[in-house]
C-alpha positions as CSV (number, residue, x, y, z in Angstrom):
1,X,8.5,14.6,-19.2
2,X,6.0,11.2,-21.1
3,X,7.7,7.5,-21.4
4,X,6.8,5.3,-24.2
5,X,5.5,2.4,-25.0
6,X,7.0,1.7,-29.0
7,X,7.7,-1.3,-29.0
8,X,11.7,-0.7,-28.9
9,X,11.1,-0.1,-25.1
10,X,9.1,-3.1,-24.5
11,X,12.0,-5.7,-26.3
12,X,14.0,-3.3,-24.4
13,X,13.2,-3.1,-21.4
14,X,12.3,-7.0,-20.9
15,X,15.5,-8.1,-22.2
16,X,17.4,-6.1,-19.4
17,X,13.9,-7.0,-16.7
18,X,14.4,-10.6,-17.5
19,X,18.5,-11.1,-17.3
20,X,18.2,-9.4,-14.1
21,X,15.6,-10.8,-12.3
22,X,17.1,-14.0,-14.2
23,X,19.3,-13.3,-11.2
24,X,17.4,-13.6,-8.3
25,X,17.4,-10.4,-5.2
26,X,21.3,-10.8,-4.5
27,X,23.2,-7.2,-5.8
28,X,26.1,-9.6,-6.1
29,X,24.3,-11.6,-8.9
30,X,22.6,-9.2,-11.5
31,X,25.0,-9.7,-14.2
32,X,27.1,-5.5,-15.0
33,X,25.1,-3.4,-17.1
34,X,28.0,-3.1,-19.5
35,X,26.0,-6.3,-20.8
36,X,23.9,-3.6,-21.9
37,X,22.6,-1.5,-25.2
38,X,22.5,2.7,-23.6
39,X,19.0,2.4,-24.9
40,X,18.1,-0.6,-23.2
41,X,19.7,0.9,-19.5
42,X,17.5,3.5,-21.3
43,X,14.5,2.4,-20.5
44,X,14.7,0.2,-18.1
45,X,15.0,3.2,-15.9
46,X,12.4,4.9,-17.5
47,X,10.1,1.2,-17.1
48,X,11.5,1.8,-12.6
49,X,10.2,5.3,-12.8
50,X,6.4,4.2,-14.7
51,X,6.4,1.3,-11.4
52,X,8.2,1.6,-9.5
53,X,7.4,4.7,-6.6
54,X,8.4,7.7,-7.8
55,X,9.3,9.3,-4.4
56,X,11.7,6.4,-4.1
57,X,13.8,6.8,-7.4
58,X,17.3,4.5,-6.8
59,X,16.2,1.8,-9.0
60,X,15.5,4.8,-12.1
61,X,18.0,7.4,-11.4
62,X,21.0,4.4,-10.8
63,X,20.3,3.1,-14.7
64,X,19.7,6.8,-16.4
65,X,23.2,7.8,-14.4
66,X,25.0,4.3,-15.6
67,X,23.7,5.8,-19.2
68,X,26.2,8.4,-18.5
69,X,29.2,6.7,-17.5
70,X,29.3,4.1,-19.3
71,X,28.0,5.6,-22.5
72,X,29.1,9.4,-21.7
73,X,28.3,11.8,-24.1
74,X,26.0,9.7,-26.2
75,X,22.0,10.8,-27.5
76,X,21.1,8.6,-24.6
77,X,23.2,9.3,-22.1
78,X,22.5,13.0,-23.0
79,X,18.4,12.0,-21.9
80,X,19.4,10.1,-18.6
81,X,21.3,13.4,-17.4
82,X,18.0,15.2,-18.3
83,X,15.9,12.1,-16.7
84,X,18.0,12.5,-13.6
85,X,17.2,15.7,-12.9
86,X,12.9,15.4,-13.3
87,X,12.9,11.9,-11.6
88,X,14.7,13.6,-9.0
89,X,12.8,17.1,-9.5
90,X,9.8,14.2,-8.6
91,X,11.1,12.8,-5.9
92,X,11.8,15.8,-4.6
93,X,15.4,16.0,-4.2
94,X,15.4,19.3,-5.3
95,X,19.0,19.6,-4.1
96,X,19.7,17.4,-6.0
97,X,17.8,18.4,-9.0
98,X,19.0,21.1,-9.7
99,X,22.7,19.9,-9.8
100,X,21.7,17.9,-12.5
101,X,19.9,19.9,-14.6
102,X,22.5,22.5,-14.3
103,X,25.3,19.6,-15.6
104,X,23.6,19.3,-18.5
105,X,23.5,23.2,-18.7
106,X,26.7,23.4,-18.8
107,X,27.4,20.1,-20.4
108,X,24.6,20.4,-23.6
109,X,24.1,24.4,-23.8
110,X,22.4,24.8,-27.2
111,X,20.4,21.3,-26.5
112,X,17.2,21.6,-27.6
113,X,16.3,20.6,-23.5
114,X,18.3,23.1,-22.0
115,X,14.7,25.1,-21.6
116,X,13.2,21.9,-20.0
117,X,16.9,22.1,-17.7
118,X,16.5,26.0,-17.1
119,X,12.7,25.1,-16.5
120,X,13.5,22.2,-13.9
121,X,15.6,24.1,-12.4
122,X,13.4,27.3,-11.5
123,X,10.7,24.9,-10.0
124,X,13.3,23.4,-7.6
125,X,13.7,26.4,-6.4
126,X,9.9,28.1,-7.2
127,X,8.4,24.5,-5.0
128,X,10.8,24.6,-1.6
129,X,8.8,27.6,-1.2
130,X,5.8,27.0,1.3
131,X,8.1,24.5,3.6
132,X,11.5,27.0,4.3
133,X,9.4,29.5,6.3
134,X,9.8,33.4,6.8
135,X,13.4,32.8,5.2
136,X,13.0,33.5,1.6
137,X,15.6,33.5,0.3
138,X,15.0,29.9,-2.3
139,X,11.8,32.8,-3.1
140,X,14.3,35.5,-4.5
141,X,16.5,32.4,-6.1
142,X,13.2,31.3,-7.3
143,X,12.5,34.4,-9.2
144,X,15.6,34.8,-10.6
145,X,15.3,31.7,-12.3
146,X,12.4,32.4,-13.2
147,X,12.8,35.9,-15.0
148,X,16.1,33.4,-17.7
149,X,13.8,31.1,-18.5
150,X,11.1,34.0,-19.7
151,X,14.2,36.1,-21.5
152,X,16.6,33.1,-22.5
153,X,14.0,30.9,-24.0
154,X,10.7,33.2,-24.4
155,X,9.4,31.3,-28.2
156,X,9.7,27.4,-25.4
157,X,6.3,25.8,-23.6
158,X,8.4,26.9,-20.9
159,X,8.4,30.3,-20.7
160,X,4.1,30.8,-19.6
161,X,4.8,28.4,-17.3
162,X,7.0,30.2,-15.5
163,X,5.2,33.6,-16.0
164,X,2.3,32.0,-14.4
165,X,5.0,30.9,-11.1
166,X,6.8,34.1,-11.5
167,X,3.8,36.2,-10.6
168,X,2.8,33.4,-7.9
169,X,5.7,33.5,-6.2
170,X,6.1,37.2,-6.4
171,X,3.1,37.3,-3.9
172,X,4.3,35.0,-2.2
173,X,7.4,37.2,-0.8
174,X,4.6,41.0,-0.8
175,X,2.5,37.4,1.7
176,X,5.4,37.4,3.7
177,X,5.8,41.0,4.3
178,X,1.8,41.2,5.5
179,X,2.3,38.5,7.3
180,X,5.2,39.8,9.9
181,X,2.3,43.4,8.9
182,X,-0.3,42.2,10.5
183,X,1.6,40.8,13.4
184,X,2.6,44.0,14.5
185,X,-0.5,45.7,13.7
186,X,-2.0,43.1,16.5
187,X,0.5,43.8,18.8
188,X,0.1,47.6,18.4
189,X,4.1,47.5,17.0
190,X,2.5,50.1,14.7
191,X,5.3,51.9,12.9
192,X,7.0,48.6,12.7
193,X,3.5,47.1,10.7
194,X,3.3,50.4,9.0
195,X,7.0,50.0,7.3
196,X,6.1,46.1,6.2
197,X,2.9,47.6,4.7
198,X,4.8,50.9,2.9
199,X,7.5,47.8,1.7
200,X,4.2,46.2,-0.2
201,X,2.9,49.2,-1.2
202,X,5.5,51.0,-2.8
203,X,7.5,47.2,-4.1
204,X,4.9,44.8,-4.6
205,X,1.6,47.5,-5.9
206,X,0.6,44.5,-8.5
207,X,0.4,42.0,-6.7
208,X,-2.6,40.4,-4.6
209,X,-1.4,42.0,-1.7
210,X,-2.3,45.2,-2.4
211,X,-5.8,46.3,-1.2
212,X,-5.0,45.3,1.8
213,X,-1.5,46.6,3.0
214,X,-3.9,49.7,1.9
215,X,-6.9,48.7,4.1
216,X,-4.1,48.2,7.3
217,X,-2.2,51.5,6.2
218,X,-5.1,53.2,7.4
219,X,-5.5,51.3,10.4
220,X,-2.2,51.4,11.9
221,X,-2.3,55.4,10.9
222,X,-5.8,56.5,12.1
223,X,-4.4,53.8,15.2
224,X,-0.8,57.0,15.2
225,X,-4.0,59.4,14.9
226,X,-1.6,60.8,12.0
227,X,-5.0,61.3,9.5
228,X,-3.5,62.4,6.2
229,X,-2.0,59.4,5.6
230,X,-4.6,57.4,6.9
231,X,-6.8,59.6,4.2
232,X,-4.1,58.9,1.3
233,X,-4.3,55.3,2.0
234,X,-8.2,54.6,1.9
235,X,-8.2,57.7,-1.4
236,X,-5.7,55.0,-3.3
237,X,-7.7,52.4,-2.4
238,X,-11.2,53.7,-3.8
239,X,-8.9,55.1,-7.4
240,X,-7.8,51.9,-7.8
241,X,-10.1,48.7,-6.0
242,X,-12.9,50.1,-5.1
243,X,-15.2,47.5,-5.6
244,X,-12.3,45.4,-2.4
245,X,-13.9,44.7,0.3
246,X,-10.3,46.5,2.0
247,X,-12.3,49.5,1.2
248,X,-15.5,49.1,2.3
249,X,-13.3,48.9,6.4
250,X,-11.5,51.1,5.5
251,X,-14.0,53.3,4.8
252,X,-15.7,52.5,8.1
253,X,-12.5,52.9,9.9
254,X,-12.3,56.6,8.5
255,X,-16.0,57.6,9.4
256,X,-16.3,57.1,12.6
257,X,-13.6,59.5,13.4
258,X,-15.8,61.9,10.9
259,X,-12.7,61.5,8.1
260,X,-12.9,60.7,4.8
261,X,-11.2,59.2,1.4
262,X,-8.9,62.0,0.0
263,X,-5.3,62.6,-1.0
264,X,-4.0,64.9,2.7
265,X,-0.9,66.4,3.3
266,X,2.6,66.2,1.7
267,X,3.6,63.0,2.1
268,X,4.3,59.3,0.5
269,X,0.8,58.4,0.6
270,X,0.8,61.3,-1.1
271,X,3.7,60.8,-3.8
272,X,1.4,57.6,-4.6
273,X,-1.9,58.7,-5.4
274,X,-0.5,61.4,-7.8
275,X,1.5,59.0,-9.3
276,X,-2.2,56.9,-9.6
277,X,-4.1,59.1,-11.0
278,X,-1.6,60.5,-13.6
279,X,-1.7,57.0,-14.6
280,X,2.0,55.9,-13.8
281,X,1.5,53.8,-11.2
282,X,-0.3,50.4,-11.0
């Protein structure tokens, strides 16, 4: 959201800056914002956003919200609301940003900035993904919101970015499954580990986590003495990810026990392997 530098911006901002500065630092002596036009108040908010501390947006938000309060349903009020959402997101006030973005969508559903509001709403979930630990609720909400940007505004400037972030969030979910699976594997809880790696192979097969999940399945099944599944997981790795270092690791594990990567038996991995050969999977 670029900040303007037109003559109107400079004049409008300087008028309000001078008026406020001339009245001292006391809040009680600040001139009523009702004395200024919607444009002057809005551009004062832009000024505060540009020169102030982006993580402490109190002043900028004060002016953007004032425009909406004093001049409801005006063009400047509409701009002020979308800037509230932007400023709150920039300051990592994610819940507030979501609320403002949703309010914009509810009030101006057909506006040209609706796509941006929807994108900001999605970002308010997406940018919290690394902050939520093992709770993946926000990741799923981010995926849903990003999908809505892609489906509702496919021709907008934000759809491409939303698609990229959707893939990254999807990969993040798979990575969390891998993290838990590796923990179980390290602890010797092989069945629990296999269940996690299976989720990645079956539900997140398009992510970057799949090669490792297959290699870990080889490792876990061999530890349990279940060779058919181990060999089949290795075969899938060899078919789809032969250049991956995870295939090299799986091949060495199998060779150490006199086995080779090949589809064996009638199990869930054998079913996956048949789908791969027919080109219906991955």
